[in-house]
KEGU-694095 format. One record per residue: residue in three letters; x, y, z of N, C-alpha, C, CB in turn. Coordinates in pm, whole numbers, padded with zeros to 5 digits, always signed. Each point is the difference from the previous one (the first is absolute). Glycine has a CB too. Layout:
# residues N
ALAXYZXYZXYZXYZ
...
END
This chain:
# residues 191
MET+00062-02355-09325-00089-00024+00111+00078-00047+00124-00183-00057-00163
ALA+00285-00026+00143+00081-00049+00111+00071+00115+00069+00031-00219-00118
GLN+00013+00319+00041+00068+00116+00059-00097+00081+00086+00156+00008-00198
VAL-00280+00004+00154-00103+00073+00076-00022-00069+00134-00111+00077-00214
VAL+00106-00208+00212-00021-00077+00124+00119+00017+00092-00143-00167-00123
ARG+00265+00159+00067+00120+00017+00084+00004+00140+00060+00125-00167-00143
ASP-00157+00269+00063-00001+00138+00052-00104+00015+00112+00074+00085-00227
PHE-00189-00148+00205-00106+00006+00100+00044-00067+00130-00173+00001-00183
GLN+00233-00118+00173+00045-00072+00119+00109+00077+00073-00057-00216-00111
GLU+00143+00281+00037+00104+00082+00063-00064+00120+00071+00167-00070-00176
LEU-00266+00131+00112-00072+00113+00062-00067-00045+00130-00038+00103-00227
MET-00029-00218+00225-00067-00050+00119+00099-00034+00111-00181-00088-00146
LEU+00296+00038+00110+00103-00029+00100+00044+00130+00068+00077-00201-00134
ARG-00055+00304+00054+00040+00130+00057-00111+00059+00088+00147+00041-00202
VAL-00272-00060+00162-00113+00047+00081-00001-00073+00133-00134+00053-00208
ARG+00151-00186+00205+00003-00079+00124+00114+00043+00092-00101-00191-00125
GLN+00208+00239+00066+00115+00043+00080-00019+00142+00054+00148-00149-00138
GLY-00257+00216+00098-00029+00133+00052+00056+00114-00082-00005-00104+00220
ASP+00040+00079-00344+00054+00104-00087-00111+00099-00037+00175-00161-00091
ALA-00161+00286+00133-00103+00102-00024-00016+00028-00150+00051+00101+00223
GLN+00058-00098-00295-00005+00026-00145-00076-00113-00071+00220+00127+00013
ALA-00198-00250+00027-00071-00114-00060-00150+00007+00033+00210-00141+00017
SER-00242+00182+00105-00141+00014+00038-00069+00106-00084+00056-00072+00232
ARG+00013+00184-00253-00054+00107-00083-00022-00048-00143+00117+00168+00144
GLN-00022-00243-00196-00012-00055-00135-00118-00097-00009+00249+00025-00033
LEU-00268-00105+00137-00113-00093+00005-00133+00076-00003+00141-00164+00130
LEU-00151+00271-00052-00122+00082+00002-00030+00059-00137+00044+00055+00240
GLU+00058-00001-00303-00019+00064-00131-00035-00101-00108+00161+00177+00068
SER-00102-00295-00062-00022-00099-00105-00133-00073+00013+00244-00028-00012
TYR-00287-00002+00133-00117-00086+00019-00121+00071+00059+00159-00186+00028
GLY-00143+00309+00014-00113+00077+00054-00112+00024-00099+00161+00107+00149
PRO-00130-00075-00275-00109+00026-00097-00096-00117-00018+00156+00152-00116
TYR-00108-00276+00132-00090-00115-00013-00107+00004+00110+00188-00137-00101
MET-00145+00170+00222-00095+00009+00111-00099+00113-00021+00174-00093+00154
ILE-00124+00208-00193-00086+00117-00020-00110-00032-00100+00192+00153+00052
ARG-00156-00221-00159-00098-00035-00103-00112-00087+00059+00180+00014-00177
VAL-00143-00115+00254-00098-00089+00061-00085+00076+00103+00154-00197-00037
ILE-00089+00279+00116-00072+00076+00103-00106+00089-00066+00204-00004+00151
ARG-00166+00073-00256-00094+00090-00068-00115-00077-00066+00187+00160-00040
GLN-00159-00281-00008-00106-00081-00059-00098-00050+00105+00157-00068-00182
LYS-00106+00033+00298-00082-00063+00103-00067+00099+00095+00151-00194-00016
LEU-00100+00316+00022-00052+00098+00096-00139+00047-00043+00236+00074+00056
HIS-00336-00103+00025-00139+00035-00029-00014+00151-00011-00080-00207+00120
ARG-00008+00254-00209-00014+00143-00025-00044+00077+00124-00056-00054-00236
LYS-00019-00008+00327-00043+00068+00121+00114+00013+00101-00230-00087-00037
LEU+00335+00009+00020+00114+00008+00090+00106+00097-00050-00045-00233+00070
ARG+00039+00272-00194+00103+00087-00057+00012+00135+00070-00039-00112-00214
PRO-00071+00172+00258+00017+00126+00075+00065-00021+00137-00200+00087-00119
LYS+00194-00209+00170+00053-00029+00134+00145-00047-00002-00230-00057+00069
PHE+00269-00011-00177+00133-00061-00006+00070+00040-00129-00080-00194+00140
ASP+00209+00206-00129+00084+00025-00116+00071-00132-00034+00032+00248+00060
SER-00010-00272-00188+00067-00123-00042+00137-00014+00064-00124+00010-00216
LEU+00191+00103+00233+00135-00004+00059-00003-00043+00146+00070+00180-00158
ASP-00180-00152+00227-00012-00045+00139+00004-00152+00007-00134+00205+00057
PHE+00060-00268-00148+00000-00146-00004+00138-00053-00040-00245+00001-00058
ALA+00306+00065-00040+00133-00045-00045+00101+00009+00114-00053+00076-00236
GLN+00049+00033+00312+00091+00013+00114-00027-00108+00104+00014+00248-00041
SER-00140-00279+00060-00035-00105+00096+00054-00136-00045-00206+00129+00064
VAL+00197-00155-00194+00053-00127-00053+00150-00005+00020-00185-00011-00171
TRP+00254+00119+00135+00147+00002+00018+00038-00011+00147+00022+00140-00207
ALA-00099-00077+00295+00030-00011+00143-00010-00144+00046-00084+00234+00037
SER-00021-00303-00083-00015-00142+00035+00114-00083-00059-00249+00030+00009
PHE+00283+00001-00132+00105-00074-00069+00133+00014+00074-00118+00035-00218
PHE+00156+00088+00248+00130+00021+00064+00002-00041+00146+00038+00185-00159
ALA-00155-00195+00220-00005-00041+00141+00044-00144+00017-00184+00164+00040
ASP+00148-00251-00137+00038-00140+00019+00039-00072-00129-00151-00002+00194
GLN+00115+00054-00308+00017-00074-00124+00145-00029-00040-00209+00105-00067
PRO+00297-00009+00064+00134-00030-00051+00071-00112+00076+00012+00235-00072
ARG-00048-00251+00201+00068-00101+00079-00066-00137-00010+00072+00179+00154
HIS-00204-00184-00175-00072-00126+00011-00024-00072-00133-00106+00097+00197
LEU+00065-00027-00297-00031-00065-00126+00105+00033-00104-00244+00008+00054
LYS+00264-00101-00141+00098+00019-00105-00073-00001-00133+00185-00109+00137
PHE-00158+00209-00219-00061+00008-00132+00107-00032-00103-00170+00173+00078
ASP+00144-00274-00159+00099-00042-00099-00007+00084-00127-00013-00230+00092
ARG-00107+00276-00126-00016+00076-00124-00076+00128+00028+00003-00213-00136
PRO+00011+00314+00052-00075+00125+00019-00151-00025+00001+00186+00125-00110
GLU-00233-00220+00031-00143-00030-00006-00053-00047+00136+00025-00059-00243
ASP+00058-00014+00318-00041-00047+00132-00020+00119+00095+00125-00217-00038
LEU-00032+00311+00034-00011+00119+00084-00123+00081-00041+00251+00007+00031
ILE-00270+00013-00160-00115+00077-00048-00129-00066+00045+00132+00079-00199
ALA-00141-00209+00183-00121-00073+00041-00026+00018+00149+00038-00168-00183
HIS+00068+00162+00263-00015+00017+00145-00046+00143+00033+00180-00174+00038
LEU-00114+00274-00094-00036+00140+00028-00143+00031-00044+00241+00064-00025
VAL-00279-00116-00091-00135+00022-00052-00103-00065+00093+00090+00009-00237
ALA-00060-00129+00285-00094-00068+00089-00015+00076+00132+00063-00220-00105
VAL+00047+00269+00161-00006+00076+00125-00079+00129-00023+00221-00098+00076
ALA-00194+00165-00187-00072+00125-00031-00149-00027-00015+00205+00091-00114
ARG-00241-00196+00042-00140-00035-00019-00066-00028+00136+00051-00096-00229
ASN+00018+00023+00315-00055-00031+00132-00022+00126+00084+00114-00221-00010
LYS-00022+00314+00003-00014+00124+00078-00119+00082-00050+00248+00001+00042
VAL-00266+00003-00174-00114+00073-00056-00131-00069+00038+00143+00081-00191
VAL-00146-00213+00183-00120-00075+00036-00032+00019+00148+00050-00169-00179
ASP+00051+00169+00265-00023+00024+00142-00061+00138+00023+00192-00151+00056
ALA-00139+00252-00124-00055+00136+00013-00144+00004-00051+00231+00098-00027
PHE-00256-00168-00083-00136-00006-00055-00095-00061+00102+00093-00021-00233
ARG-00054-00090+00291-00086-00067+00099-00025+00090+00120+00089-00222-00075
GLN+00016+00287+00121-00014+00084+00118-00087+00122-00029+00224-00077+00079
ARG-00204+00140-00194-00068+00125-00029-00134-00013-00072+00222+00098-00009
LEU-00249-00212-00050-00126-00013-00072-00088-00113+00051+00115+00092-00197
GLN-00059-00184+00271-00081-00112+00044-00022-00001+00151+00085-00127-00193
SER+00005+00186+00269-00021+00005+00144-00091+00119+00032+00227-00108+00046
HIS-00297+00100+00062-00096+00104+00035+00069+00125+00055-00169-00179+00047
LYS+00274+00160+00031+00061+00111+00072+00065+00104-00092+00039-00157+00187
TYR+00036+00113-00286+00075+00093-00086-00059+00012-00140+00203-00054+00131
ASN-00323+00010-00153-00059-00008-00133-00013+00138-00064-00122-00207+00071
VAL+00192+00230-00181-00005+00129-00068-00133+00021-00070+00247-00010-00031
GLN-00322-00095+00008-00130+00016-00064-00102+00062+00095+00052-00197-00146
ARG-00022+00195+00274-00088+00062+00100+00027+00149+00012-00009-00215+00123
GLU+00117+00264-00180+00033+00141+00008-00097+00081-00084+00242-00056+00040
CYS-00273+00176+00006-00087+00087-00078+00049+00144+00013-00197-00157+00034
SER+00157+00235-00129+00041+00140-00004-00065+00076+00115+00028-00013-00250
LEU+00040+00115+00298-00056+00083+00106-00095+00106-00056+00206-00039+00134
ASN-00209+00058-00265-00092+00097-00058-00142-00040+00033+00162+00051-00186
GLY-00239+00041+00242-00137-00028+00037-00014-00073+00132-00051-00007-00239
SER+00160-00019+00306-00008-00073+00127-00017+00097+00116+00143-00184-00096
VAL-00167+00127+00211-00016+00080+00120+00127+00077+00031-00166-00166+00087
ALA+00281+00107-00117+00127+00066+00030+00012+00132-00077+00106-00224+00042
VAL-00148+00225-00167+00008+00123-00079-00103+00100+00051+00080-00129-00201
GLU-00201+00080+00233-00103+00089+00052+00038+00057+00136-00172-00130-00127
ALA+00243+00052+00207+00040+00045+00133+00096+00118-00008-00031-00232+00085
HIS+00100+00246-00196+00093+00112-00018-00076+00133+00006+00151-00146-00140
GLU-00276+00143+00097-00078+00122-00004-00070+00030+00132-00032-00038-00242
VAL+00032-00055+00338-00065+00019+00128+00086+00093+00086-00109-00229-00015
ALA+00042+00317+00086+00072+00095+00085+00075-00074+00111-00172+00176-00049
GLY+00286-00123+00085+00081-00060+00105-00053+00034+00138+00196+00011-00150
ARG-00133-00065+00251-00043+00024+00138+00046+00135+00053+00007-00245+00037
ASP+00095+00301-00095+00050+00128+00047-00102+00109-00034+00240-00076-00030
PRO-00254+00174+00119-00095+00108-00029+00049+00085-00117-00070+00002+00242
THR-00028+00052-00312+00035+00089-00110+00044+00135+00058-00164-00116-00156
PRO+00230+00198+00079+00041+00132+00051-00119+00082+00052+00192-00004-00161
SER-00305-00003+00092-00116+00077+00046-00053-00055+00133-00058+00052-00240
GLN+00064-00184+00259-00043-00058+00127+00091+00044+00113-00094-00196-00122
VAL+00223+00208+00094+00095+00046+00102-00032+00144+00039+00178-00155-00091
VAL-00206+00239-00007-00031+00141+00028-00129+00012+00080+00117+00068-00212
ILE-00220-00145+00174-00127+00003+00072+00019-00045+00144-00124-00044-00214
ALA+00200-00062+00233+00025-00049+00136+00075+00103+00083+00004-00234-00087
GLU+00091+00302+00026+00077+00103+00072-00090+00118+00039+00208-00069-00126
GLU-00300+00105+00036-00093+00109+00031-00092-00040+00116+00008+00076-00240
GLU-00057-00201+00240-00085-00046+00110+00078-00002+00131-00133-00138-00161
TRP+00257+00098+00157+00084-00004+00120+00017+00141+00057+00122-00202-00090
ASN-00094+00296+00002+00017+00139+00046-00130+00054+00060+00176+00035-00176
ARG-00291-00068+00116-00129+00043+00055-00022-00062+00138-00094+00022-00233
LEU+00133-00148+00249-00015-00070+00128+00084+00068+00108-00043-00216-00122
LEU+00164+00255+00089+00089+00062+00099-00039+00145+00030+00183-00149-00080
HIS-00241+00216-00016-00034+00143+00015-00097+00020+00117+00036+00035-00249
GLY+00000+00052+00336-00085+00034+00114+00015-00094+00119-00157+00093-00163
GLN+00241-00194+00151+00022-00092+00113+00106+00062+00092-00061-00204-00142
PRO+00046+00181+00272+00104+00046+00093+00133-00073-00028-00177+00050+00175
ALA+00287+00006-00132+00134-00054-00027+00016-00142+00051+00090+00232+00013
HIS-00143-00265+00106+00019-00137+00052-00077-00101-00086+00031+00093+00234
ARG-00149-00056-00287-00073-00091-00088+00072-00014-00135-00218+00064+00113
GLN+00272+00046-00163+00076-00008-00126+00119-00095+00014-00069+00236-00057
ARG+00137-00228+00174+00114-00089+00024-00045-00147+00000+00114+00182+00134
ILE-00227-00211-00070-00053-00137+00005-00032-00048-00141-00094+00040+00230
LEU+00028+00044-00308-00036-00037-00137+00124-00022-00087-00212+00130+00025
LEU+00314-00045-00008+00124-00018-00077+00069-00130+00036+00027+00248-00011
LEU-00025-00283+00138+00061-00126+00043-00078-00120-00056+00085+00113+00210
LEU-00218-00103-00212-00082-00106-00060+00033-00016-00147-00182+00046+00166
ARG+00195+00066-00235+00029-00004-00145+00137-00063-00026-00141+00205-00033
GLN+00233-00188+00128+00134-00056-00016+00004-00149+00033+00095+00224+00054
GLY-00207-00279-00004-00007-00143+00021+00019-00046+00143+00081-00019-00226
TYR-00076+00111+00321+00015-00039+00140-00130-00060+00051+00172+00182+00036
THR-00161-00276+00060-00119-00061+00059-00059+00095+00105+00093-00234-00040
HIS-00218+00204+00079-00065+00083+00103+00081-00001+00129-00225-00048-00102
GLN+00278-00067+00138+00078-00011+00124+00128+00084-00009-00093-00232+00038
GLN+00161+00225-00153+00124+00078-00017-00028+00150+00008+00095-00185-00144
ILE-00205+00228+00083-00035+00143+00002-00038+00041+00142-00081-00011-00240
ALA+00003-00074+00307-00040+00031+00138+00122+00016+00088-00213-00127-00032
ASN+00313+00041+00017+00123+00011+00079+00077+00127-00034+00013-00250+00011
ALA-00008+00286-00140+00076+00117-00043-00067+00130+00046+00082-00130-00199
VAL-00213+00135+00195-00074+00122+00033-00036+00006+00148-00091+00004-00233
GLY+00084-00119+00296-00033-00006+00143-00149-00002+00024+00210+00120+00048
ILE-00284-00194-00132-00144-00014+00019-00038-00148-00005-00041+00229-00103
ASP-00085-00257+00131-00050-00137-00006-00033-00036-00145-00092+00019+00236
PRO+00118-00143-00280-00032-00040-00137-00149+00017-00035+00190-00161+00012
LYS-00278+00149+00089-00143+00017-00026-00032+00144-00038-00050-00186+00161
THR+00129+00278-00115-00020+00141-00036+00022+00018-00150+00073+00074+00231
ILE+00024-00145-00285+00028+00006-00145-00119-00055-00076+00248-00024+00041
GLN-00304-00085+00007-00116-00058-00068-00119+00095+00003+00081-00229+00062
ARG-00103+00296+00053-00110+00098+00008+00023+00116-00095-00037-00064+00239
LEU+00161+00109-00249+00034+00110-00091-00034-00039-00144+00184+00077+00155
LEU-00146-00197-00193-00024-00046-00136-00148-00017-00028+00221-00114+00003
ARG-00297+00060+00095-00145-00015-00018-00066+00136-00017+00004-00210+00137
GLY+00048+00309-00067-00057+00135-00012+00029+00061-00136+00027+00030+00245
LEU+00087-00063-00303+00034+00055-00133-00078-00069-00110+00228+00055+00083
HIS-00226-00189-00075-00066-00080-00105-00028-00138+00061+00117+00126-00193
PRO-00241-00173+00190-00032-00129+00062+00082-00117-00051-00225+00087+00032
GLY+00269-00087-00156+00075-00112-00055+00147-00002+00039-00158+00004-00187
LEU+00211+00103+00244+00143+00008+00034+00034-00058+00135+00012+00201-00138
ALA-00106-00236+00221+00027-00040+00138+00068-00135+00012-00194+00132+00066
SER+00188-00220-00164+00057-00133+00016+00147-00008-00015-00207-00082-00081
END
């Protein structure tokens, strides 16, 4: 038993000195204790959200951020007790955040099956259907058919998005003439 303690103290000294090999050995030797506690404490509703290894990495990150320099562990049991306590605290914090707080509560989550989001998938989009495009094109061609060339030009410029003032300047007419033309074609087009 005394040899185990001496080996442990030597390992911890090397870890404090920044020895990467000693840190790796520490992870391999004492990580399974944390994993066991994490898996025991992790609530079943949190298991789809968190992996045990995520918590273990978080514990090791906390440990290596300040532990080797600040606290001294005389025996392996002391280190195990510390790692287990940190792991338990991290799991409890996640439990509180995800099951007891209102904002992130996983118990408030529900399936999208039967929801408005799934039903909305079946609702038609805002874009016109191919048949609507064809019908609109046929109506446009009927509108242009039989119109004099200067009226066709005005209508084409309107379709391209030009304002009445821009068209009037381009064609050399008054903007009110464009409005009269549109009222004559269709009462709803004059605006």
